[in-house]
Residue, then its C-alpha position, 0 to 999 in steps of 0.5 A: m742540886f743534882d738529885k740523881k734519882k728524881a732526875n732519872v725518873v723524869l728522864i724516863m718519863n720524858t722519853i716515853a712521853f716524847t715517843v708517844c707524842f712523836a708517833v702521834w705527830m707522824m700519824n697523818g703520813v700513813l693515815i692520809t695515804f691509806l685513805v686516798d689509796n683506798g678511795v675514801f677521799a679523792w684528794s690531790k697530791s698537793e692536798m695530801g701534802w698539806l694534810i701530811g705537813i700541817p701537823v709538822l708545821t703546827g708542832s714547829l711553830v708552837r715550840l717557841p711559846v711552849g719552851i717559854l712556858t716551860d721555863k716559867y711554869g716547869g715541864r711537868i704541868v706544861y707537858t701534861i696540858l700539851m698531851l691532853v690538848a693533843a689527845l682531844a684533837t686526835f680524838l676529834l680527827s676520828y669524826a672528820n668527814s671533809y678536807t677542812e675538818f681534817m685540816l683543823a684536827s691536824l692543826g690541833f694534834g700537831i701540837s704534840g710535836a711541840s713536846f720536844a721543846v718541853g722535854i728539852a727544857y724539862t730534862s736540862v733543868w734536872f741534870d748538870k752540865e757534864h751529864q746534859g748531853t747524854a741525858l738529852g740524847i736519851f730523851g731524843a731517842g723518842n724520835a723512834g716514835a716515827a718508826l713505830t708509826a711507820m711500821g705499826a700504823p699500816t698493820l693497825l689500819n689493815y686490822l681495824t678495816a678488816n683488810g679494807t672490807m670495813i673501811d670506816g674502821w680507820r676512825n678507830m685509829p685516831k681514837l686509840y692514839a688519843a687514848v694512849l696520849l690521855v693515859m700518858a698524860v695522867v701517868f706523866y703527871l703522877f710520876t714526875y716532879t715540879k722543877i723550874v729553871e733558876g729565875g724562870q718565873t721572874r724574868t720579863m718577856a724581853e729578857r727571855l727573848a734576848p738570846l734570839k739576837y745572837q748568831q749562834v742561835w740561828r746557826f744551831g737552827l740551821y744545823y737542826f734544820l738539816v739533822f732534825g728537819g731532814f729526819v722528819a722529812l725523810a721519815q715521810w718522803l721515803i715511803p713514796y720514794y720506795v714505792n715509786v722508784y723500787t715499785i714495792s708495796v706501801a707496807t714494805a716501804g714502811f718497813m724499809t723506811s723504819i730501817f732509817s727512822l728507828p735507828s736514827g731515833v735510838i742512836r741519839a742517846v749515843g750522840g749525846w754521850l759522844s758530845d759529852k765525851f768529845g765535844a759537840r763540834p768534833v761530832m758535828y764535823i763527822v756527822l756533816g762529812v758522812i752525810i755529804f759522802c752518802s748523799a753524793f752516792l745517793i744522788v746517782p739515780r736509777m736509770e736507763i741510757r740508750s746511746p749510739g754505739q759502734g755501727i757497720m759501714a759498707l766497704k763498697s757500693g752496691v745493692v742490698t740483696a738480703i737482710n736476716d737476723k745475723q747479717i746484711t748482704i750486698g752483692d757477694s759481700h756479707y756484713p755480720y751484725k749483733n742482733k738485739n735478740s741475741v743480747p741478754s735482756i735486763i730481765s735475764l741479767t737480773h734472773g727475773e728478780p728486781n733490785v739485784l744488780v749492784f753496778p751499772t750493766t751495759t748491753f750492746w746490739q746493732e739494728p739494720a739502717v737499710r732495706v732490701g733493694e736499697k742502693v748504698a754507697k761506700k762507707q754508708l751506715l748499714a747497721r746502727g749501734v745501740t749501747h744500753i746502760f742500765f743502773q738499778a740503784n740496788v735497793w739494799i745498797f740504797t737502804f744501807l746508805v740511807f741507814i747511815v744518813g739516819i744514824m748521822m742525823g740521830i747523832g747530829k740531833a744530840a750534838v746540836y742540843k749539846f751546844i745549847p745548854e753550853h752557850f745558853p744555860k739559863d735560856v734552854g727553853v727559849v733557845g731550844g724552842i727557836v732551834g726546834v722551830v727551825g728544825g721542825l720547819g725543815g720537816f715541813v719545808c723539805p718535802v715541799i722542796f723535794g716535790y718541786l725539785l721532782r716536778w722540775t727535773g723528774l728525778w727522785t734523787t734531787s732530794w739527795m742533791f738538796f741534802f748534799g748542798l745543805s750539808v756543805v753549807c753547814l760544814v763550811w759555816l761550822h769550820i769558819v766559826a771554829r777557825r775564828m774561835m781558834k784564831a781569837r784564842a790561840p792565834e800563834l798556834l793557828r799560824e804555826l799549824e798553817e805554816k807547817i801544813g803549807a810547807n810540809g803537809f799534815e805529817a809535819v803537824e802530826g809530828a809537832 
């Protein structure tokens, strides 16, 4: 029976606990970067990447067993134990002095990422089918914990280390995070209630894992790989992206990244409501379409192109007698040319301020290709043309597009988890766990893929090429399944629609 009062209390506690766990889960992205930048440890880029990614990997792999335990024993006890274990590992991180110790502690506190699988199953069991999408969307808003760490952790580290003068003060940050987890675990246990999914304690392991044979589970996993894995990856990748492409500080990059991660987490509640009202499938169509559109624009990199332009050729043969800043003289003939010094520089075009240009800017000049005293023939090149095309990839337009991508990922995360209780009402923990595993692996794998693409091409925008391609694959798969379902349920209607579209276009269908 749907107990609204208890359900709402559980939802609130689930959401707060998930926010705290997610903030802890994303801690290494800021902490490791800070320690290396301040010379505390001399780790390579690949070593840093592993330390940042290991908590994501742990939290992802543990989601399936944690989801199964939640179905069997209930979310109250499983969530509490998970936070206590994560708190202990986070506390131990403050005593780490070597790469191995950091890796082991990161493996431990990474379990906080599995809180999602617990929360999804524990929330679902308290709400009926008509309200599950909204409830899961509200719970998923805890993704905003990533933004809290991105914005708050750099400032906290500066405070704890007295702006780098007492560098060992960094050890207090894991202790503070551990303390918050410990308090959250106690409060969570005291203010929530025990409830287990029907038949959860009697089912065998084979029965619990049976849904994994269905294709829908892995299709939902691919969607989640994009919208959740992509979110987690970008929440960490955007900081070095901003620093390298737009040459801004780490603190500013963290703020700009929060413009992506904070709304993406909060908007998930809206995604749940939209999925309840209109259905998960139409919402996913819009989500994937908008991500494809934005990624297409984000693919264009910040760039400078020098290309041959219009040159100047001799009208007749002769000897070059003089060359100055304005013209080339051959006998009694003068050939004016456009000197580079007379062309506004990029600095003057931007008025000395970076990241102000919106559209590509073109400048053109000519450079002498001959020397004084040189004998030239008719139609010989006297001055070569140079065309300079500069595209600044305006930081605010970039941030706006990334913001839209973040919004769509937030809505998409809720839509994916609306599918699960509809298709697998008695296996939300297991199916939610495996979908969470695939999505979490996306958060681990995507930065690795981005790194290799960057190394191979030298282009930071290859990450958006990856999102573009993956979104197209998801959209095509979604459309194939939707068309197959419609053909099975209403073949005559589908045939009639296709015939009308083919004969008269969409107007005929709209008027039918």
